[in-house]
C-alpha positions as CSV (number, residue, x, y, z in Angstrom):
1,M,-3.4,235.1,-194.4
2,I,-0.1,236.8,-195.2
3,I,1.0,239.8,-193.1
4,L,3.9,242.1,-194.1
5,I,5.8,243.8,-191.2
6,A,8.0,246.7,-192.2
7,D,10.0,248.2,-189.3
8,D,13.7,249.2,-189.0
9,E,13.9,247.8,-185.4
10,N,14.8,244.1,-185.5
11,D,13.4,243.3,-182.1
12,I,10.0,244.8,-182.9
13,R,9.9,242.9,-186.3
14,N,10.7,239.6,-184.6
15,L,8.3,240.1,-181.7
16,I,5.4,240.9,-184.1
17,K,6.3,238.1,-186.4
18,I,6.4,235.5,-183.6
19,S,3.1,236.7,-182.2
20,L,1.3,236.7,-185.6
21,E,2.6,233.2,-186.4
22,E,1.4,232.0,-183.0
23,N,-2.0,233.1,-184.1
24,G,-2.0,231.3,-187.4
25,Y,-0.8,234.0,-189.8
26,T,2.2,233.9,-192.2
27,A,4.5,236.9,-191.6
28,L,6.9,238.5,-194.0
29,T,9.4,241.1,-192.8
30,A,11.2,244.1,-194.2
31,Q,13.6,246.6,-192.5
32,N,12.8,249.6,-194.7
33,G,10.1,250.8,-197.1
34,K,11.9,249.8,-200.2
35,E,12.3,246.2,-199.1
36,A,8.6,246.2,-198.2
37,W,7.7,247.5,-201.6
38,D,9.8,244.8,-203.3
39,I,7.9,242.2,-201.3
40,L,4.5,243.7,-202.1
41,K,5.4,243.6,-205.9
42,T,6.2,239.9,-205.8
43,Q,4.2,238.4,-203.0
44,E,0.5,238.2,-202.2
45,V,0.0,240.2,-199.0
46,H,-3.4,240.5,-197.2
47,L,-2.4,243.2,-194.6
48,A,0.6,245.4,-194.0
49,I,2.0,246.7,-190.7
50,L,4.2,249.7,-191.4
51,D,6.5,251.8,-189.2
52,V,6.3,255.5,-190.1
53,M,10.0,256.4,-189.6
54,M,12.0,254.0,-191.7
55,P,15.2,254.5,-193.8
56,V,15.4,254.5,-197.6
57,M,11.6,254.9,-197.9
58,D,9.4,256.0,-194.9
59,G,6.0,254.6,-194.1
60,F,4.0,257.5,-195.6
61,N,5.7,257.3,-199.0
62,L,5.3,253.5,-199.0
63,L,1.6,253.9,-198.2
64,R,1.3,256.3,-201.2
65,K,2.7,253.6,-203.5
66,I,0.5,250.9,-202.0
67,R,-2.7,252.9,-202.5
68,E,-1.8,253.4,-206.1
69,E,-2.3,249.7,-206.7
70,S,-4.0,248.0,-203.7
71,T,-6.7,248.4,-201.1
72,I,-5.2,245.9,-198.5
73,P,-5.6,247.0,-194.9
74,V,-2.6,249.0,-193.5
75,I,-1.8,249.5,-189.9
76,F,0.7,252.2,-188.9
77,L,3.2,251.9,-186.0
78,T,5.0,255.0,-184.9
79,A,7.1,256.3,-182.0
80,R,5.6,259.8,-182.6
81,A,2.3,260.5,-180.9
82,D,1.8,263.7,-182.9
83,D,-1.8,264.0,-184.0
84,M,-0.8,265.5,-187.3
85,D,1.1,262.3,-188.2
86,K,-2.0,260.3,-187.4
87,V,-4.2,262.6,-189.5
88,L,-1.6,262.4,-192.4
89,G,-1.4,258.6,-192.2
90,L,-5.2,258.2,-192.1
91,G,-5.6,260.7,-194.9
92,L,-3.2,258.8,-197.1
93,G,-5.3,255.7,-196.7
94,A,-4.1,253.9,-193.5
95,D,-6.8,251.8,-191.8
96,D,-5.5,252.0,-188.2
97,Y,-2.8,253.6,-186.2
98,L,-0.9,252.4,-183.1
99,A,1.6,254.4,-181.1
100,K,4.8,252.8,-179.7
101,P,5.1,251.3,-177.1
102,F,2.1,249.1,-177.9
103,S,0.6,245.9,-176.7
104,V,1.3,243.1,-179.1
105,A,-1.9,241.4,-178.1
106,E,-3.8,244.6,-179.1
107,L,-1.9,244.7,-182.4
108,V,-2.9,241.1,-183.2
109,A,-6.5,241.8,-182.3
110,R,-6.5,244.9,-184.6
111,V,-5.0,242.8,-187.4
112,G,-7.9,240.3,-187.0
113,A,-10.5,243.1,-187.0
114,Q,-9.0,244.7,-190.2
115,L,-8.9,241.4,-192.0
116,R,-12.5,240.6,-191.1
117,R,-13.6,244.0,-192.4
118,S,-11.6,243.5,-195.6
119,N,-13.1,240.0,-196.2
120,E,-16.6,241.3,-195.6
121,Y,-16.1,244.1,-198.1
122,L,-14.7,241.8,-200.7
123,A,-17.6,239.4,-200.2
124,R,-20.1,242.2,-200.7
125,K,-18.2,243.4,-203.7
126,D,-18.3,239.9,-205.3
127,K,-22.0,239.5,-204.5
128,T,-22.9,242.8,-206.2
129,S,-20.6,242.3,-209.2
130,A,-22.1,243.6,-212.4
131,N,-21.4,240.2,-214.1
132,I,-22.5,236.8,-213.2
133,S,-21.6,233.5,-214.9
134,Y,-22.8,230.0,-214.5
135,G,-22.0,227.2,-217.0
136,S,-22.4,228.7,-220.5
137,L,-24.8,231.4,-219.1
138,S,-23.8,234.9,-218.1
139,I,-25.6,238.1,-217.1
140,D,-24.5,241.7,-217.3
141,K,-26.5,243.4,-214.6
142,E,-25.7,246.9,-215.7
143,K,-27.0,246.3,-219.2
144,C,-29.8,243.9,-218.0
145,C,-28.7,241.4,-220.7
146,A,-28.4,237.6,-220.5
147,Y,-26.1,235.5,-222.7
148,K,-25.5,231.9,-223.6
149,N,-22.0,231.2,-224.8
150,G,-21.5,235.0,-225.2
151,V,-24.6,235.3,-227.5
152,P,-27.5,237.5,-226.3
153,I,-30.7,235.6,-225.5
154,E,-34.2,237.0,-225.7
155,L,-35.9,237.3,-222.4
156,G,-38.8,239.4,-221.2
157,A,-38.5,241.5,-218.0
158,I,-40.0,238.9,-215.7
159,D,-38.0,236.0,-217.3
160,Y,-34.8,238.1,-217.0
161,K,-35.5,238.7,-213.3
162,L,-36.2,235.0,-212.7
163,L,-33.0,233.9,-214.4
164,L,-31.0,236.6,-212.5
165,F,-32.5,235.3,-209.2
166,F,-31.6,231.7,-210.0
167,M,-28.0,232.7,-211.1
168,E,-27.5,234.7,-207.9
169,H,-28.6,231.6,-205.9
170,P,-27.3,228.6,-207.8
171,E,-27.8,225.0,-206.5
172,K,-30.6,226.2,-204.2
173,V,-34.2,224.9,-204.4
174,F,-37.0,227.4,-204.4
175,T,-40.8,226.9,-204.2
176,K,-43.1,228.6,-206.7
177,R,-44.2,230.8,-203.8
178,Q,-40.7,231.9,-203.0
179,L,-39.9,232.6,-206.6
180,Y,-43.1,234.7,-207.0
181,Q,-42.4,236.7,-203.9
182,A,-38.8,237.3,-204.8
183,V,-39.3,238.4,-208.4
184,W,-42.8,240.0,-208.3
185,D,-42.1,241.5,-204.9
186,E,-45.7,241.0,-203.7
187,E,-47.8,238.4,-202.0
188,Y,-48.3,235.1,-203.7
189,Y,-51.8,234.8,-205.1
190,Y,-51.4,233.6,-208.7
191,D,-51.8,229.9,-209.5
192,D,-48.9,227.6,-210.3
193,N,-49.2,228.2,-214.0
194,T,-47.8,231.7,-213.6
195,I,-44.4,230.5,-212.6
196,M,-44.5,227.4,-214.9
197,V,-45.1,229.6,-218.0
198,H,-42.1,231.8,-217.2
199,I,-39.9,228.7,-216.4
200,S,-40.9,227.3,-219.8
201,R,-40.0,230.5,-221.6
202,I,-36.6,230.7,-219.9
203,R,-35.9,227.0,-220.8
204,S,-36.7,227.7,-224.4
205,Q,-33.8,230.2,-224.4
206,I,-31.1,228.6,-222.3
207,E,-31.6,224.9,-222.8
208,D,-30.4,222.9,-225.8
209,D,-33.4,220.7,-225.3
210,P,-36.1,222.2,-223.1
211,Q,-37.6,218.7,-222.5
212,K,-34.3,217.6,-221.0
213,P,-33.1,220.7,-219.1
214,K,-29.4,220.9,-218.1
215,Y,-29.9,224.1,-216.2
216,L,-33.3,224.8,-214.7
217,K,-34.3,221.6,-212.9
218,T,-37.8,220.7,-211.6
219,I,-37.6,219.3,-208.1
220,R,-40.8,217.2,-208.0
221,G,-43.2,218.3,-205.3
222,I,-41.1,221.3,-204.3
223,G,-40.1,223.7,-207.0
224,Y,-37.1,224.5,-209.1
225,K,-33.4,225.1,-208.9
226,L,-30.5,226.1,-211.2
227,H,-28.1,223.2,-211.3
228,Y,-25.9,222.7,-214.3
229,T,-25.3,219.2,-215.5
230,G,-23.4,218.9,-218.8
231,E,-20.5,220.4,-220.7
232,K,-20.6,223.9,-222.1
233,S,-22.3,223.8,-225.4
């Protein structure tokens, strides 16, 4: 993870840099807001630690520019303990605020906490993305449409839900019971033919040869899984 430190006090920059690097982070430094902005435009940065009172461009104005383009976590450092400064910083989009003098150990802990929150948010965002792709298949969840090589394929409501479930859990094996409970959202009481019929229908749409499936594989004695074996058609 790459952390940007922007502070006009050299000793503070170096102290934070050394402490972060001792904890496995890569640290970039800037002595004013403009230098920090130049770094942000050219380097991948995962979190920024900004002093409020900096020459050329202060922390507040730098944060405004950051929030126009990025949602990376930002931690403010300031020698001013004025609550209005804290309110302004948080209102502009800062994620945390630490008054000088501060504990470097506490700062490093807060960096770790903010990065964990950011990673969890990105993971949830990816998981709930409106578009899913796997091999030549794709699904637009907002439109409830499935495609093969960009061409819409005909699927009934249950077939669509089954394919979506498989594409959200690729490479995982599911029993017929698990599939029924996940897609029908009720207790399993239908016979095996219920799932088999729908699997057959899906294969007729997504496979080049339904008798030799490259996507929906039967795992003998267990169930099915989505596992692509073959080049894009």
